[in-house]
C-alpha positions, 0 to 999 in steps of 0.5 A, a space after each residue: 500500500 502507498 503511503 498517503 501524498 502529504 500534498 494531496 487535498 483531503 477527501 470531503 470527510 478528512 476535511 470535515 473531520 478536521 473541521 470537527 476536531 478543530 471545533 471541539 479544540 476551541 471548545 476545550 480552550 474555555 469550557 473549564 475556564 468559564 465553568 467557574 464564574 457561576 459557582 463563585 458564590 458558592 465556592 466563595 462561601 464554602 472556602 471563606 473567600 475575601 473579595 480579594 481572593 475572589 479578584 486573584 481568582 479571576 485574574 489568574 487564567 490571564 496571567 497564566 495566558 501570558 506567562 505560559 504561551 512560551 512554555 507552550 511553544 517549547 512543548 510544540 518544539 519538543 513533542 509537535 503541536 498535536 501532542 502539545 494540544 492532547 497534553 493541554 487538554 488533559 492539564 486543564 481537565 485534571 485542574 478542573 477535577 482537583 478544583 473540586 477536591 481542594 480543602 483551601 484557598 491556596 490549593 484552589 488557586 493551584 488548580 486554577 493555575 494548572 487548568 489556565 497552564 494546559 489552556 495557555 499551552 494550547 493556544 499556540 499549538 492550535 495556529 500551526 494545526 490549522 496550517 498543517 490540517 487547512 493549509 489553503 483555508 487557514 482563515 476558515 479553520 481559525 474562524 472554526 476553533 474560535 466558534 467552538 471557543 466562544 461556544 465553550 464560553 457560553 455552554 458552562 455559563 447556561 447549563 451550570 445554573 439551569 441544569 448541572 447544579 440543580 441535579 447535583 445538590 448545588 455542589 460546586 465540587 461536583 460541577 467542577 468535576 463534570 465540566 473536566 469530562 467533556 475535555 477529557 472526551 475531546 483530549 481522547 477524540 483528537 488523540 484518536 482521529 486527528 491526521 498524524 504529522 507524517 501524513 501531512 506537509 510541513 507538519 513535523 515537529 519544529 526545531 525552535 521555540 524562543 521567539 525572536 524578540 527583535 522581530 518587530 512583526 511579533 510586537 505589532 501582532 501582540 499589541 494589535 491582539 492585546 488591544 482586542 483582549 484588553 477592550 474585551 476583558 476590562 469592559 467585562 470587569 468595569 461594566 458591572 463596577 461602573 453602573 453599580 457605583 453610578 446607580 444603574 444596577 438595572 443596566 448591568 445584566 443586559 450590558 453584560 449579557 449583549 457583550 458577550 452574546 455579540 461574539 457568536 454571530 461575529 464568529 458565525 459571519 467569519 466562517 463565511 467571510 473570513 476568506 475575503 477579509 484576512 488580508 486586507 487592512 480595512 476591517 481592523 481599522 474599521 473594527 478598531 474605531 467601532 470599538 472606540 465608539 462603543 467605549 464613548 456609548 457605554 461610558 455616556 449613553 443612556 440604557 439603551 445606548 450602553 446595551 447596543 454598544 455592548 453588543 456592537 462592541 462584543 461583534 467587533 471584537 470577536 471578528 478581529 479576534 478571528 482575523 488576528 488569530 489567523 495572521 500567525 500561520 498566514 505570516 510565518 514560515 511553518 516552523 515558526 508559526 508556534 513561536 510567533 503565536 506564543 509571543 503575540 499571546 504573551 503580549 496580548 494577554 499582558 495587555 489585558 492584565 495591565 489595562 484594567 489596572 490602568 483604568 482602576 487607577 484612571 478612576 482612583 486618581 480622578 475620582 470620576 468613574 467614567 475615566 475608567 473607560 479612558 484607557 480602554 478607549 485609547 488602547 484601540 488606537 494600537 489596533 488602527 495604528 499597526 494594522 496598515 503595517 501588516 502586509 499578508 501575502 497573497 499565496 502562502 509560501 
């Protein structure tokens, strides 16, 4: 029997299998992370957590996403992107299971670090897998796993309170263990069904892992993605705090729902349209301007404007997220995709950690709640300013 030709396009069945596995992997990036917010009141009461400890718990994932992306690049260089993806899935599932057994806050933090580490090493593994599995449809493959990521954010948030907790007697410990199960299933399916590196062109284990920090491209990509992450995470953080402080508590729920629900339609639209947008500059610039306008609407608008602005901000941020995640495999050589992606994630999540701090300082220094949105809005200038400097070739090398 002849060995498979790595340059031959996959059959329809192979194509859809790869698409399905990418979508499932995207789910695995977020399920165990977003399973935590619905159970925070229960675990905080059980472990007698302070507000500061709750804040640390909420901030740990973003810190790990920044700090562990480079170790993820190292794992890819040693074991390959596919093996690193499976390792990351199993690590995040193990962290979620162990979280359900912790006796105190310190061990809760430790298991959260393990869970977030698993996600952090998975993130730079997916761009090279998209390039290897769907080399001529990189934008589409990126939109697929990003859609899975967004679905993975929504499912645990919705089902935890409506279905899971009522069935298990409101046990946050069992809930944490239950949400690990689908991640284990995803890991097993990918390990068993994913195409092996030997059957693909440009899918071998890369030799290098440390990013070339002197390359301005990774800084531009990192800051562009960082602007999107900062806009999204900081707005999520300050919408409830701001509207509670200004006596508009009724806006909080609808605004947060609109902000997060607005992401899913964008990922669906990009599944169809990404091929026409991924090599153009205007989507990034337009989305940056839209995001900045939405921040103004959230800070100064009435309830209707706040909710509409939140929905549009979620849509624009998710659309740019898809396009940004497609850039490492489009701009890098096959052996460098993981290094570029790891550096991009490190820089971008650092922005997501720093920006809310700057927003809090702006509020505290001026005494004006609306000033918290000034750093959030201004960071959109990074996306607008750097987008014209990114040139994607018409054809992959």
